[in-house]
C-alpha positions in Angstrom: -33.4 -29.4 24.9 -29.5 -28.5 25.4 -28.7 -30.1 22.2 -31.2 -27.6 20.5 -29.6 -24.7 22.2 -26.2 -26.1 21.0 -27.3 -26.0 17.4 -28.3 -22.6 17.6 -25.1 -21.5 18.9 -23.4 -23.1 16.2 -25.8 -21.8 13.4 -25.1 -18.3 15.1 -21.2 -18.6 14.8 -21.4 -19.7 11.4 -23.6 -17.0 10.5 -21.3 -14.5 12.2 -18.5 -16.3 10.4 -20.2 -15.6 6.8 -20.9 -11.8 7.9 -17.4 -11.2 8.5 -16.2 -12.8 5.0 -18.8 -10.7 3.3 -17.4 -7.5 5.0 -13.6 -8.0 4.2 -12.0 -5.9 1.5 -12.4 -6.9 -2.1 -8.9 -7.9 -3.5 -9.3 -4.9 -6.0 -9.4 -2.4 -2.9 -6.5 -4.0 -1.3 -4.4 -3.6 -4.3 -5.6 -0.3 -4.8 -4.7 0.7 -1.1 -1.0 -0.9 -1.7 -0.7 1.2 -5.3 -1.6 4.4 -3.0 1.1 3.5 -0.3 3.6 3.0 -2.8 2.7 6.2 -4.9 3.2 8.1 -1.4 6.5 6.3 -0.6 7.8 7.4 -4.3 6.6 10.7 -4.0 8.3 11.1 -0.4 11.6 9.7 -1.9 11.4 12.1 -4.8 11.1 15.0 -2.5 14.1 13.8 -0.5 16.3 13.2 -3.6 15.3 16.7 -4.9 16.2 18.4 -1.4 19.6 16.6 -1.5 20.2 17.5 -5.0 19.9 20.8 -4.1 22.5 20.7 -1.7 25.0 18.3 -3.6 28.1 20.0 -4.5 30.2 17.0 -5.8 29.5 16.5 -9.6 29.6 12.7 -9.0 27.1 13.0 -6.2 24.9 15.1 -8.3 24.9 12.7 -11.1 23.9 9.8 -8.8 21.0 12.0 -7.6 19.8 12.9 -10.9 19.8 9.3 -12.1 17.7 8.4 -8.9 15.6 11.3 -9.3 14.9 9.9 -13.0 14.2 6.4 -12.0 11.8 7.7 -9.1 10.0 9.7 -11.8 10.0 6.8 -13.9 8.2 4.6 -11.3 5.7 7.2 -10.5 4.4 7.5 -14.0 4.2 3.9 -14.4 1.9 3.6 -11.3 -0.4 6.6 -12.7 
């Protein structure tokens, strides 16, 4: 009789493990979530560079920030 209960417990554990596997996020959704995070990071970086560019006085510093801004914009376009 105890053996039957053990078998039932094992079967329940296997079933719950299969259910957890079914509930996992599909790989496409995980990739999309990473893309959304990356886009948000790039947008925040762009805002920061734009703010710093508005305050920059040195021509060399402005040029460096303009290059950084262009690179960020290109990266954003590539992800959209």
